[in-house]
C-alpha positions, 0 to 999 in steps of 0.5 A: 498500499502507498502512504501518501505524504500531506505534509506540503499541503501543511504550509498553504492551509489552515484549520485542515490539519484534522481532515489530513490526518484523518486521512492519514489514518485510513491508510493505516490498517486496523490491526484486525482489531474486531472484538467487541462487535458494535452497530451504528444505526442512524435512528432520525434526522440528527440522532445516532445510536452506536450498540456494542456487545459487551457481555460480560462487562457491568457497569463499573467495568465501563469507561465512555470519553468524549473529547472534541471529535471522539469518543472512546470506549474502554472496559477493563475487566476485573479478576475475580479472587474468589473465582476459583473455579476450573473451567473446561472451556471459556468462550465468554472473553475477558479481555480488556478493549478499547474501542476509539470513533471519530464524530463529526462536527456538532455530534454530542453524546446524549446518553448511554446504557447498558441493558442484556450485555448491550451497551448502547451509545445514544448521539445527536448532531445538533448545528448551531443556528447561525450555520442553519441554511436559511432563506431569503426574502426577494422584494418584488418592484412593482411593474406599474409605478410611474417613475419620477424624472428629476430635472435640474434648472440652471440659468 
């Protein structure tokens, strides 16, 4: 895979460094990060939901952190010292994870809930009024209005 160097563009652009960083990170392989599985769904015109399958984790073992344009979900399974049973087969993962999501401008986390092994994170895109498109009315001139011509009299 070819690597594209965006450094010459940094000299002539202002404020697009995040865009170039995102493009650069897309070229990097994901290193096979498939755990935990997740869904991203659109639940309304400006609402979204991320659902992650985190079976075996409870609320105290999962942390959600929202920063500017990034959402990080971490899970750290605590070791049970009292659990001295011998497993013949262990199919439920107890490994730690960290999943990062890039958020668009004006997207914020509104709620998170854990139910039946599924972590639901609700997102809302709230565009400020100043950035929303607005309709500008066009004033029409009266067609039959008489026009007056002013003259200046000189002697």
